[in-house]
C-alpha positions, 0 to 999 in steps of 0.5 A: 644805819646798821640793821640785823638780817638773817642769813642761813640760820645766823644773824648778820649786820647789813648797812642801810644808807640814809635817804638823800632827802634826809641827808645834809649835803652842805658843801664846804669852801674847799669842795665848792672850789674844786667842783668849780675847777672841775666844771671849768675843765669839763666846759673847756674840754667840750669847747675843744671837741671838733664840729665833726665828733663822730670818731672822737666820740666813739673813741672816748666812749670806748676808752670809758668802757675799757677802763670801767671794765678794767676797774672790775678786773675784766681785761681784754686787748682793745683789738678784741673789744673792737672785733666784738663790737663789729661781730655783735653780741653773743660772745662769752669772752672778756672782749665781748663783755667790754664791748657790751659795756660800751653798748650800755654807755651808748644806750645811756647817753642816748636816753640822757637826752630824752628820759628822766632817770628811772629804775626801769632805765637802770635795768635796761642798761644792766640788761645790755651790760650783762648780755654777754656775761656769765651772770645767770639770766634770772639776775639780768636786768632786774633789781635783786631780791636776795641779800647782797654783799661786797667782798668775801664769801658771805655776809660774815666776812664781807667788806660791806653787807648791802641793804636787804631787799625789802629796803630797796624800793624806798632807797631807789625811789629816793635816788631817782628823785635826787638824780632828776633834780635840776637845782643841784650842781651837776658834778655834785649830783654825779658824785653823790648819785654814784656813791649812793648807788654803789652803797645800795648795790641794787643788782646781783652783779655789775653795780660798779659798771652801771654806777659809772654809766650813771656818772656819764648819764648825769654829766651828759644830761645836766651839761648838754654834752655831746660826749662826757669826759671818760671819768673811768679812765681817771678812776682806773688810775687811782682805784684805791682813792676811789674805794676810799672815797666811797667809804668816806661817803658811806660814813658821812664824809661827803665833802672828801668824796666830792673833792676827790670826784671833782678832781677826777672829773677835772683829770678826765677832762684834761685827758679828753683835751689831750686825746682830741689834740693827739687825734687831730695831729694824727689825722693831719699826718695821715692826710699829709702822707697821702698828699705827698704820695708816700704810699709806695705807689703813685700819688693818689687822686684827690677823689680816690677811695683811700681819702674817704677811708681816712674818715672812717678810721677813727670811728670804726677803728677796725676796718675790713673791705666789707665794712668800708664797702658798706659805709662808702657804697663802693665795691668790695674790691675797691674798698680792699684796694684802698685799705692796702694803699693805706697800709702801704702808707703806714697808716693802717696795720693788718691784724689777726682776726680770729673770726676770719674764715667764717664768711668774714674777710681774711684781712682786718686793718686798724691804726695801731696808734688809735688802738693805743689811745683807746686804752690798751697796748695796741696789738697785744695778743 
């Protein structure tokens, strides 16, 4: 419904969504069919994940973080994102902002296995997400106490004027109650919860990214997934459909939104299966190259450190002699030799590390193929 607000001495109109407890969310036959297809896709993709998923899980979550940030216009080469992950928080670059998106997704998935959804939990995700961003500190990790809007420079030319602050407590309590239900289809719950969150827009900034983290949290929690499909990668491929679907939901046409969302989840699940197959093929090729002695030197012993480093490439994506030494418990010199062996084999590529020279190794290695799979042109400057 529409309500009148005062804005700097003038009257404006804000939109307050109906509480989910009061809204008829009955599904039509077509929506039920699409949701069912999406559920099959998610379950099949989960079954295709290998027993040892550390590397693939990180790659999927990184793709989610990169895509979710891209939807908001935050773009950085994946290599910068990964370097920001390794160097820790504190940077004020797009790469650091995207890295914090990944950190917030990871935090949310950890909480999905133990905590009910709460406003406090959402604020914790927001705090992690915005740690490296330009948002003033007084707005970080707290529900807004000022009027918000989407698009435009004021409520008078905005695409949507969001609910006034005095309506947020009731709206958020209603959303938490819905998201903690276990008698709603998980995909429907993720779709409705995300759309309602976006209409409420409870934070001063970062609502789109927190809302998409909520999708991952819901699917992980309800379906007992180790890693959810990276839905933001599919949303990024149809941002127009995404925006239109959210608008339809706001105007009461929830079936159309849920259908679009279910198709998007199914698409993300298909991409997940493709990613698993591609990475498995790539890792098999690496092992075959080393086993055949295609390193430009002598054939490696089966216990050579280079073989152990292979297991680190997918989860870490960016490697230095120090990170490898710490992971494997070997001398830094031994780690450096192993990295050079893998570079000679064409498995790793040396990349520029802007932070080199400040107590960090001068040589940084990565797999350009994996960087491409993470969601961007591999070595773009």
